[in-house]
C-alpha positions in Angstrom: 20.4 -2.6 7.2 22.7 -1.2 9.8 20.0 0.8 11.5 18.2 -2.4 12.4 21.0 -3.3 14.9 19.3 -0.9 17.4 16.2 -2.1 19.1 13.3 0.2 18.2 9.9 0.9 19.6 7.0 3.1 18.6 5.2 4.7 21.5 6.0 1.8 23.8 5.3 -0.9 21.1 8.4 -2.9 20.4 9.2 -3.2 16.7 12.5 -5.1 17.0 11.0 -8.6 17.6 8.2 -8.3 15.1 8.3 -9.5 11.4 8.9 -6.9 8.7 5.3 -6.7 7.6 4.1 -5.9 11.2 6.8 -3.2 11.6 5.8 -1.7 8.3 2.1 -1.9 9.2 2.5 -0.2 12.6 4.8 2.6 11.4 2.7 3.2 8.3 -0.6 3.3 10.3 0.9 5.9 12.7 2.1 7.9 9.8 -1.2 7.8 7.9 -3.2 8.7 11.0 -1.0 11.7 11.9 -0.7 13.2 8.5 -4.3 12.7 7.4 -5.4 14.6 10.4 -2.7 17.2 9.7 -3.9 17.6 6.1 -7.5 18.3 7.1 -6.4 20.7 9.7 -4.0 22.6 7.4 -6.6 23.0 4.7 -9.2 24.2 7.2 -6.8 26.8 8.7 -5.2 28.1 5.5 -8.1 27.9 3.0 -11.2 28.1 5.1 -10.0 30.5 7.8 -7.5 32.3 5.6 -4.7 32.2 8.1 -1.6 31.9 5.9 1.3 32.2 8.5 3.5 29.2 7.7 6.6 30.2 9.6 4.6 31.2 12.7 2.5 28.0 12.7 5.7 25.9 12.4 7.1 27.9 15.4 4.1 27.0 17.5 4.2 23.4 16.4 7.8 23.1 17.5 6.9 24.0 21.1 4.1 21.5 21.1 6.6 18.9 19.9 8.9 19.7 22.8 6.1 19.4 25.3 5.1 16.0 23.9 8.7 14.7 23.8 9.1 15.6 27.5 6.0 13.6 28.3 7.7 10.7 26.6 10.4 10.9 29.2 13.3 11.9 26.9 16.1 14.0 28.4 19.4 15.3 26.9 21.3 12.8 29.0 20.0 10.1 26.6 21.6 11.8 23.6 24.2 9.8 21.6 25.0 12.3 18.9 26.7 15.7 19.4 24.5 18.8 19.0 26.5 19.9 15.8 25.1 16.8 14.0 21.7 18.4 14.1 22.5 21.9 13.0 22.3 21.2 9.2 19.4 18.8 9.7 17.4 21.4 11.7 18.0 24.2 9.2 16.7 22.0 6.4 13.8 20.7 8.5 12.5 24.1 9.6 13.0 25.5 6.1 11.0 22.7 4.6 8.2 23.1 7.2 8.0 26.8 6.8 8.1 26.9 3.0 5.6 24.0 2.8 3.1 25.7 5.1 3.7 29.1 3.6 3.1 27.9 0.1 -0.5 27.3 1.0 -1.1 31.0 0.9 -0.5 30.9 -2.8 -1.5 27.3 -3.8 -4.6 25.4 -3.1 -3.9 22.3 -0.9 -4.2 19.6 -3.6 -1.7 21.3 -5.9 0.8 21.8 -3.0 0.2 18.2 -2.0 1.0 16.9 -5.5 4.1 18.9 -5.8 5.4 17.4 -2.5 4.5 13.9 -3.7 7.3 14.0 -6.3 10.0 14.2 -3.7 10.8 10.5 -4.1 12.9 11.3 -7.2 15.2 13.9 -5.7 15.4 11.8 -2.5 16.7 8.9 -4.6 19.1 11.0 -6.5 20.4 12.8 -3.4 20.9 9.4 -1.7 23.8 8.7 -4.0 25.8 11.6 -2.6 25.1 11.7 1.1 28.0 10.4 3.2 27.1 7.1 5.0 24.5 6.1 2.4 25.8 6.1 -1.2 22.5 4.6 -2.4 22.0 3.3 -5.9 18.6 2.3 -7.2 17.4 0.0 -10.0 16.1 1.6 -13.2 12.5 0.6 -12.6 12.4 2.6 -9.4 13.6 5.7 -11.2 10.9 5.1 -13.8 8.2 4.8 -11.1 9.4 8.1 -9.7 9.2 9.6 -13.2 5.5 8.5 -13.4 4.8 10.4 -10.3 6.4 13.5 -11.8 4.3 13.3 -15.0 1.2 12.7 -12.9 2.0 15.8 -10.9 2.3 17.9 -14.1 -1.1 16.8 -15.4 -2.7 17.4 -12.1 -1.1 20.8 -11.6 -2.2 21.9 -15.0 -5.8 20.9 -14.3 -5.7 22.6 -10.9 -4.4 25.8 -12.5 -7.6 25.9 -14.5 -10.1 25.0 -11.8 -8.6 26.7 -8.7 -8.4 30.4 -8.1 -5.6 29.9 -5.6 -2.7 29.1 -7.8 0.4 31.3 -8.4 4.0 31.1 -9.3 5.1 32.3 -5.9 3.5 29.2 -4.4 5.2 27.0 -7.0 8.7 28.5 -6.1 8.1 28.1 -2.4 7.0 24.5 -2.6 9.8 23.7 -5.0 12.3 25.0 -2.4 10.6 22.8 0.2 11.0 19.9 -2.2 14.7 20.4 -2.6 15.1 20.6 1.2 13.1 17.4 1.6 15.5 15.6 -0.7 18.3 16.4 1.8 16.2 15.8 4.9 15.3 12.2 4.5 18.7 11.1 3.4 20.4 13.0 6.3 18.1 11.4 8.8 18.8 7.9 7.3 22.6 8.6 7.4 22.5 9.6 11.1 20.5 6.4 11.9 22.9 4.3 9.8 26.2 5.7 11.1 25.0 5.7 14.7 22.4 3.0 15.3 22.0 4.0 18.9 20.1 7.2 17.8 16.4 7.2 18.8 13.5 8.8 17.1 12.9 11.0 20.1 16.4 12.2 20.2 16.3 13.2 16.5 13.0 15.0 16.8 13.9 16.8 20.0 17.4 18.0 18.8 16.1 18.9 15.4 13.3 21.0 17.0 15.5 22.7 19.6 18.2 23.6 17.1 15.7 24.5 14.4 13.4 26.9 16.2 15.8 29.8 16.1 16.0 29.4 12.3 12.4 30.4 12.1 12.8 33.8 13.8 14.7 35.7 11.1 12.1 35.0 8.3 9.3 35.8 10.7 10.8 39.2 11.5 11.9 40.1 7.9 8.4 39.4 6.5 6.6 40.9 9.5 4.7 37.6 9.9 5.5 37.3 13.6 3.5 40.4 14.7 0.7 39.8 12.0 0.2 36.2 13.1 0.3 37.1 16.8 -2.3 39.8 16.4 -4.6 37.7 14.2 -4.4 34.6 16.4 -5.0 36.7 19.5 -8.3 37.9 18.0 -9.2 34.3 17.1 -7.8 32.1 20.0 -9.6 29.0 18.7 -6.9 28.8 16.0 -4.4 27.8 18.6 -6.6 24.9 19.6 -6.6 23.7 15.9 -2.8 24.2 15.8 -2.2 22.2 19.0 -4.5 19.4 17.8 -2.7 19.4 14.4 0.7 19.3 16.1 -0.3 16.4 18.3 -1.4 14.4 15.3 1.7 15.4 13.3 3.9 14.4 16.2 2.6 10.8 15.9 3.2 11.0 12.1 6.7 12.4 12.6 7.8 9.7 15.0 6.3 7.0 12.8 8.2 8.5 9.7 11.5 8.4 11.6 10.9 4.8 12.5 10.2 4.0 8.8 13.4 5.8 7.8 15.5 4.0 10.4 14.2 0.6 9.4 13.3 0.8 5.7 15.3 3.8 4.4 14.6 7.3 3.0 13.4 6.3 -0.5 11.0 3.6 0.6 9.6 6.1 3.2 9.2 8.7 0.4 7.1 6.3 -1.6 4.9 5.7 1.5 4.5 9.4 2.0 3.5 9.7 -1.6 0.7 7.1 -1.1 -0.5 9.1 1.9 -0.6 12.3 -0.2 -2.8 10.6 -2.8 -5.2 9.5 -0.1 -5.2 13.0 1.5 -5.9 14.5 -1.9 -9.0 12.4 -2.4 -10.2 13.2 1.0 -9.7 16.8 0.3 -12.0 16.7 -2.7 -14.6 14.6 -0.9 -14.7 16.7 2.3 -14.4 20.1 0.7 -16.5 19.2 -2.4 -14.2 20.4 -5.2 -14.5 19.6 -8.9 -12.5 16.5 -10.0 -11.8 16.6 -13.8 -10.7 13.9 -16.1 -7.2 15.4 -16.2 -7.1 15.2 -12.4 -8.0 11.5 -12.6 -5.3 10.8 -15.3 -2.7 12.4 -13.0 -3.8 10.3 -10.1 -3.8 7.1 -12.3 -0.2 7.8 -13.2 0.8 8.3 -9.6 -0.9 5.0 -8.7 1.0 3.2 -11.5 4.3 4.7 -10.1 3.6 3.5 -6.6 2.7 0.0 -7.9 5.8 -0.2 -10.0 7.9 0.8 -7.0 6.5 -2.0 -4.9 7.1 -4.7 -7.5 9.8 -7.1 -6.4 13.2 -6.8 -8.0 15.2 -9.8 -9.3 18.9 -9.6 -8.7 21.7 -12.1 -9.3 22.8 -13.4 -5.8 26.5 -12.9 -6.6 25.9 -9.3 -8.0 23.8 -8.5 -4.9 26.5 -9.7 -2.5 29.1 -7.6 -4.3 26.7 -4.6 -4.2 26.2 -5.1 -0.4 30.0 -5.3 0.2 30.6 -2.2 -1.8 28.0 -0.3 0.2 29.5 -1.5 3.4 32.9 -0.2 2.4 31.4 3.2 1.6 29.7 3.3 5.0 33.0 2.4 6.8 34.8 5.1 4.9 32.2 7.7 5.7 32.1 6.8 9.4 35.7 7.8 9.6 34.7 11.4 9.0 31.9 13.5 10.6 28.5 13.7 8.8 28.2 17.4 9.2 
């Protein structure tokens, strides 16, 4: 993969000279840690404390990111991509974060989690159209993604019966976040592929700086900015939870970008799906919710989809070589024109 031409590290740990399984283990471990902590914090803030201010919380999280990135020693002098490259990426990123967090005001956390876990299918489909990628996947990978979708439907129907916090508004919001996610991973992979000098810190920094202004209009239009400010001012400990959550998510974000750069957007989407299943089970264990047979059936189908995705694929060596040459030609054509 072209993105592997650039030496990469994860919080000072070199990835380049390590075997694939160690790269995968390090990146996945950072991702699982960051987002498992994030999941527990989100459910505590939204469902237990009843603070449903997704846009505002994303805004606060962005400033925590910038502080952490500065501590890593990153400066704009290290940038290798123009700012305009990150405009579309940032709009999609902030929209996805805001809609995802905002949907928790209308959906219980497990239902939202399972909606998001189906993003691997739109990510795979969108990868065929993104300049610089032109990805094509074998039939069994699409089938594995379909199993995830069916598992989602079963789980969601069960959740609609057992949870009082389930509405169509939340479904619409999380569906919008899902569409944005399908663009996000592929755009990130395309940037890494077309410019291997791009670092994880650059992408996260630029996406955050450009994306923060996108959050202001929805906060003003909905009145969330002033409501959230007043509510959090009365309960200052919420900021402590948000900062802690952002620090954990920062670790997860950098790890995800490492996975995308090395293994690609679709593989990363499957890993994030596995994390969502683990977070879901922890949610039921920690917050003692009823788990029905229909919930279990949905989880079983999701597990089957993940296992099927991980099965090795047999390809004829000649056909594989032709496929790689064709993909390289597409990349060279796309590099002749700007990504955004």
